N, C-alpha and C positions, 0 to 999 in steps of 0.2 A: 504493500500500500504506500502510495506517495502522498506527501503532505503539500497542500497548496495554500497560498495567501492570495488576496485579491485587492486591487486598487480600482476604485470606481464602482463599488458594490451597489450603488443606487441607480446606476445608469441603465439605459434602455436595453443594452445587450447583455448586461451582467447575469440575468437569470438563465440565459442559454449556457453561459460558462459554468454557473453553479450546477445546472443539470448535467453538464458534461463531466464535471468532476465527480458528481454522485454516481452517474451511470457507468463510469469506468472503474468504480470500486475504490475511489480515493477519498480524501477528506480535506475540507476547507477549514483551516485552523485559525485564520485571522483575516479580517477584511477592513477596508477603510473607505470612507466617503465623507465629504463635508456635510452632505445631507443625511439625516439620521433615519429617514423613513425606509428602512431595509427589512421589513417584516418578512420578505421573501426568504431570508436566511432560515427562518423557522421551518420552512417547508423541506429544506435539504440538510442544513447543518445548524441545529438549534444551539449547540455548544460553542459555536464559532466566536472568538474574541472580536470585538468591533471597536473601531477608532474613528473619530471625526477629524483628527489632525494627523497629517502624514508624518510629522516629526515623531509623534508618539508611536505610530505604527512602525516606523523605521527603527526606533529605539527598542521596541519589543522584539522585532525580528533579530536585531543584533544581539540582544540578551539571550534569546533561545539558541542562537547560533553558537555563542560562546559556551553554552551548556552542552553542546553536541546534539541539539534538538532542532536545528535549523530546517526551514522549509525547503522542499525540492524545487518548487515552481512558484512564481508569482504571475497570476493572470492579470492582465492590464486592460481594463475596460474604461479608462478615464478619457476625458476629452482629448482630441487629436494633438493639440499643442503640448500636452504633458507626456505623451508616449515616450519621447526621447529620454526625458529625465527619469521617468519611472522604470524604463528598461535598465538604465544605469544603476538605479537604486536596487533593483532585483539582483543584478550581478554582484554589486558591492556587498550584499548580505549573504552571498554564497548560493543564490538560487538561479535557476534558469528563468528567463522571461518568456511568457507566452502572450504576445501582444496583438490586440485588435488592429485592423487596418485604419488609417495608414500607419506604417511603422514610424515614419517621420513625415513632416510636412516639407522640409527643405532637403533635397537629396544629398547635399554635402555633409549632413549630420550622420549619414550612414557610415562614413569613414570613422568617425569617433566611436560609433557602436562596435564596429569591427575591431578597433584597437582594444576596447575594454573586454571584448570576447577573448582576444588573445592573452590579455593580461590575467584574466580570472580563470580561464579554462571552462567557463560556463557559456551556454548557448542562448541566443535570442531567436525565438521562433515567432512567426507571424501567422495570422489566421487568413488563409486564402481558400476559404471553404468551397467556393464554386469549382475549384479544381478537383474536388472530391465528389462532385455530383455525378451520379452514375451515367446520366445521358451525356454530360460533358466529356467524361472519360471515354465513352464509346465513340463519340464524335471525333475526339483527338486521335484515337487509334485508327479510325477509318480514314481520316485525312492523311495521316502519315503512311498508311499502307497503300495509298493510291499512287502508282508510279507515274500516272499522267496528270498529277495534281496541277490544276491551273489556278487562275485568280478567281476569287469568289466575291460576289457583291453582297455586302453585309449591311443590314439596317438595324440599329439599336435605338430603342425608344424606352425611356423610363420616366414616368410621371407619377409623383406621389404627393398627395395634398398635404400642405403644412399651413397652419394658421399663423397669425401675427406673432405668436410666442417665438416661432422659429428664428425670426430676425432679431429678436431681443436676447436670444440665448447665444452661447458660444458657437453654436452651429451656424448662425447667421453672420458671424464675424470672420472675414477672410483670414485675418492673422491668426486666429485660433482654430479654425476648421480647415483652412486651405482651400476655401471656396466650395461650391457645390460639386465641382468635378472631383475634388479629393474626398468630400464627405459622403456622397452617395454614388459617385461615378467610379471610384477606385476599384470596386468589386468587379465591375464589368470591363473596365480597361485592362485589368490584369487577366481576366478570362480571355479577352480578344487577343492579347499579346501571346498568351500561352497557346492558344489554338492556331494562330495564323502568323506567328513570327514577329520579329522586331519592326518598329516603326521606321519607315523610310522618309516620311513627310507628313505634314498635317496643316490644316487651315482651321481657323476659328471664325465662324460666321456671326455668332451671337454670344455675348458675355454680359449677363445682367445678374443682379443679386439672386433672382429666383429661376433663371433660365439660362442654359448654355447649349450651344450647338456647333457642330463643325464636321469635318471629314478627316479621315486618317488613311494614309497609304501604308499598309503593312506588307510584309514580305509576300504573303499569299492572299491578301484580301484588300478590297477597297471598302471602307466603312463610312457610312453616314450615321451620325449619332445626335441624339437630342435628349437632354436631361432637364427636368423641371419640377419645381414644387408649387407651381401655380395651378390652382384648381381648374382654371379655364382651359388648360391644355389637355385635360382628360378627353377621351373620345366622346362624341355625342351620345347621350343616353347613359353614359357610364355612371355618373353621379346619381342620377335618378334611380338607377338599379341598386344603389347602396354600395357601389364599388368606388373606393377612394384612391386606388392606385392602378396603374397600367404599366406593365413591362412586356416588351416584345423584342425578340432577337430573331431576325430572318436572314437566311443565307441562301442566295439565289432563289428567293421566293419561298423557301421552305422554313417553317417556324421551328425554332428550338423550344422544346416543351418546358415551360417554367411552372407548370401546374402542380407537380408533385416532386417529392424527393428533397425538400428543403428543411423539413422540421428537425432532422437529427444531424445536420451537417457539422455543427460545432462539436457534437460528440465524436463524429468521425475524425475531426481535426485532432482532438485529444487522443483518440485511439492511435492515430498515425504517429504523433509525437512520442507517445509512451512506448510504441513498438520500435522506436529507433529511426523513424522517418522524420517528417515535418519539413516545413519550408522556412528558410532563413533570410538573412539580409540580402544576399545576392538574388534570391528569387523575387524579393519585393522591389528591387532597384528599378527594373524597366518601367513599371507602371508609375512609380513615384517620379522618375525623371520625365516621363511623358506628361503627367498631369502638371508638374511644375512648368513645363514648357507651354502648356495650354493657358496657364494663368498669366503668362507674360507675353504671349504672342500678339503681334499686331493683327487687328481684325481684318478679315477679307470680306469683300462684298459677296453675298450669297448669289450663286448662279444656278445653272441646271443641276449642279452636283449637290445642292443644299438638301437637307432632310425634308421630306414631304410635310411634316408638321410645321416647320419653319416657313416653307413656301405658302402654306395655307394661312398662317398667321400674318403674312405680309400682304 
């Protein structure tokens, strides 16, 4: 049995990590979050020590480490801009880090994380759960087995409704979230790079606080993408039917099935890491570098290559 601690225990994604620790037969012994509404702990680990100050959490972990009872992993579910610092905290107290996406906001910080890995002998893992989706793995195998593999036309659309709270939280602050592309797009950009190879070029057609769109030229695909948290970008009739999100990935007109297989992906991530696998710093690098480039790129006028949702909006 491995012992885990957690930073960001009150966050949106934290319950998935708690469930993954529980379902893999391990134990969460300490958790930390400035917000103290973490009753979800009682569902999985009612004896877990809880802290609202990271300094006291850090001191506790250092104390148990000196007693020879240090934790094996720290799961990091905190806001994006804290991931870098919290990974370093984990390795400093002798634990491996298992960090949510994005591993960092600025790609140059990956070098520092690599250095502390070397210094401590501990690993930094990141959660790239879409790579473990069964359909995604079958698709990747089929693509790589095709000797006549040509270029594929890909269209990615992800619209999820967010209210005014979003822009008042850290998620709406580009310096703390890394913009919409980093906060909700990083999952999909990583998947596309994993499936179709490195980026050869890109254009950004739209960059607003709640909407982003552009095109990517990947090694084996041409991608049109659109991300939004604006409710008005949902397909007609979607909201009336009680649906608050729309995600679609089409390849040469064929849809990738997003309808099933997502509920236990975090548990699969934990199983993979605990079995000696897992994804690390260099696996995360391509998508982080890509998104950082999208944040700073000069806007291009949308033309015939623009995403259909963007063309309709214009």
